[in-house]
N, C-alpha and C positions, 0 to 999 in steps of 0.2 A: 436354428439349423441342427439336424440330428448328427450324432457322432458317427463317423465312418467306422465300419467294422470289416476286417478282412475275412473273406469266405474262401477257404481252400477248396480246390477241385481235386478230389482224390484221383490218383493214377493218371493225371493229365500228361505227365512226363515219364510215365513208367517205361523202363528200358532204355531211356535216352541219356546220353552224356552231353552235358552242357558246360561250357567254359564261361565263368563270370569274373571279370576283372574289377578291381577296386572293391573286393568282396569283404573286407574286414570291417567296414563301417558304412553307415548311410544307405544310399539307394542300392549299392552293390550287395551289402549284407542282407538287406530285406529281400532282394531279388534271389540271391543264393538260397536263402531259407525257404522262400515260396516255392522255388523249383524243387528243392529237396523234399519238402513236405508233400509235394504232389508227385513223388515217386522218382524223380530224376537223380542221376549221379552228377554231382557238381564239382568241377575242378575250379577251386576258388583261388584266385590270384590277388596278391596285394603286396605293396612295399612293406607293410607292417607284419613281420613274423608273429609278434606278440598278439596282434589283433586276430590273425587267422587261427592261431593256437587256441585263443579264447573262444572263437566261434565254434571250432570243432569240439572243444572240451564241454561247452555248454549244451551241445546237441549231439551226443554220442549215438543217438538212435537214427541219425540221418546220414546219408551217404555223401559226405563232404571230404574232398581231397585237397588239403591246403598246399599251395605252391607259392611260397614267398619269393619276392624278387622285384627288381625294377623293370616293369613291363615296357619301358621305353627302349630297352636294349634287346637286340636280336637273341642274345643268349637266354634271356628270361622267357622270351616268346617260345623258343624251342623247348625249354623245360616244361612250360605249360602244356604245349601240344603233346609232348612225350607222355606227360601224366594222364592225358586223355586216353592214351592207349590205342590209337588208330582211328576208329570211327568217331567223328564229332557230329552230333546231331544239331547242336545249337551253340551260338556264341552271343554273349552280352558284353559288348565293348563299353564298359562303364567308367573305367579309371580316368580320372581327370584332376587337374589342379587349376586354381584360379590365378589371375594376375592381381596387380594392385591398382587397377583402374588407370594405368598410365595411358595417355593419348600418344599418338605416333611420335610427336617431337620430344617426348620424355622417356619412351621405352628404351631400355638398354638391351644389348645383344643377348646377355645371359638369360634375362626374363623371356625374351622372344623365343629363343631356341629351346628353353626348357618347357615352356607351355606348349609349343608346337610339337615337341618330341613326345610328351605324355598324351596330349589331347588328340593328336592327329596321327603322327607317325606310328605310334604303338597300335592304333586301330588298323591302319593299313597293313602292318606286318602280321598281325593276328589273322586278319582276313586272308591275306596272301597265303598263310600257312594252312588254314582250315578249308578254304574253297576247294583245293584238289581232292581231298577225301570226300567232300560233299558232292563234287561232280561225279566221282566214282560211284557213290551211292545213289545218285540221281535225286537227292533231296537234301535240304538243310534250311536253317533259319538263322538269320543274324539280326540283332537289334543293336544299333549304335545310339549311345546317349549323347544327344546334342545339348541344346539349351535354348532358352528364350534369346540368348545372345547370338544364336544362329539365325534368328528370325528378325532381329531388330538391331539397331546400332547404339541403343541407349541402356544396355544392361551390364556392361563391363568395360574393361580397358581394351586397347586395340589388339593385343596378343590373344586374349581369350576370345574376343569377338571373331577375329579371323579364324581361329582354330575351329570354332563351332560352326561357322558358315561353311568351312571346308569339310567338316564331318557330314553335313547335309549333301554336299556335292559328291563325296565318296559314297554315300548311301544311294543316291539316285542313279549315279552311273552304274554302280554294281547291280542295282535292281534291274536295270535294262539289260546289262550284259548277261546275267545269270538266270533271269526269270524263267526263260523257256527251258532251262536245264533243271528246274525243280528247286532252285534256291531262292528264297525270299530274303530281301534286305530292306529293313525299315529303320526308322529312327523315332525317338521320343525327344521332345524339347521341354524339359522341366522348367518351371518357374522357380520361385523361392521354395526351398525344401529344407526340412529339419535334418541337416547332415553335418559332418565335421569339416566340410570344405571351408577354408578360411580365406577371407579377403579383407583388405583394409584400403582406405583411400590414401594412396601415397602421392596423389596429385591434387594440388589446390584447384587447378582448372576443372578436373573431373568432379570434385566436390561441389564446385559452383554450378556446373552445368547439369550433372546427373543427380546430385543430391535432391533438389526440389522435385525433379521428375519422379524419382523413386518414392519419395514420401507421398506424392499425390496419387500415383496409379498402381503401385505394386500390391497385389492381393495378399491375403494371409498366407503364411507358410503351410505347405502340405507335409503330411507325414511321409517318410520314406516308403512305407508299406503301400501307400496310394500310388506312388510311382511304380513300384514293383508290380502292382496289379495290371497296369497298362503295358508294361514291358513283357510280362509273361503272357498276356493275351496275344500280343503281336508275335511273340516267339513261338507260341503253341499252334497246334492245328486249328484252333478256333479262329485264327487269322489267316486261314488257308487262301483266301481270295484277296489278301492285302499285301501289296508289294510296292516299294518305292514311296511310301507315305512318310510324312513327318507329323507325328501325333503331338500336338501341343498339350502338355499336361501341366497346366499353369493356373488353374482357377479362373480362366477367362482373360488372363493378362493380354494375350495376343489379340483379343477382340476390342481392346480399348483404343 
């Protein structure tokens, strides 16, 4: 198999302001860099101030606006939108956290509430904030990062699985609501990806049930830049006729 190579499309996001959450590492970082290298102004959000500062310091030639904060809070959402400065051309809702594979009879309230807050409520709040200026402009593009866990029941614990199924519902409903107003809303569903999102089996039941399944069918890990390529395609005008889709970017895992 040949080695994948990123091919940047010059000026694809020229003159556009795009918000990317979870931008300090992994898929978010790769996506922020891809958009900025293609001419976009990127408002980069993440809980890690250090990670965002490192991102900006390593790429002073790019138009990156770091906005650290806990995106699960309304205050952080408003800071991000304010940093965009009015018009928002695109939003990549990428920030997310994993659970510890707990099934429903083992999950605790704190895990459930935190996972749903980061993985789902933050996405809704950011969309709620950026859709009005997009409606005023008559155009906009949103890409929500779901997961293989949004397509199947055997990829995570109950909290993460529910959150990612809900992200797909959020995406499809919004695509219908705003499609005729010039706003496209799509999602990607990554499989295993080389990123810093961490998960461990805290459930013996999950290890017994899911462990063998994952060892048998999970394809090789993808590079974060491969996910960024799909995300930026959907986000850009290259995907102008695509609305309400869930792009499985998983090395064929969904087909097994």
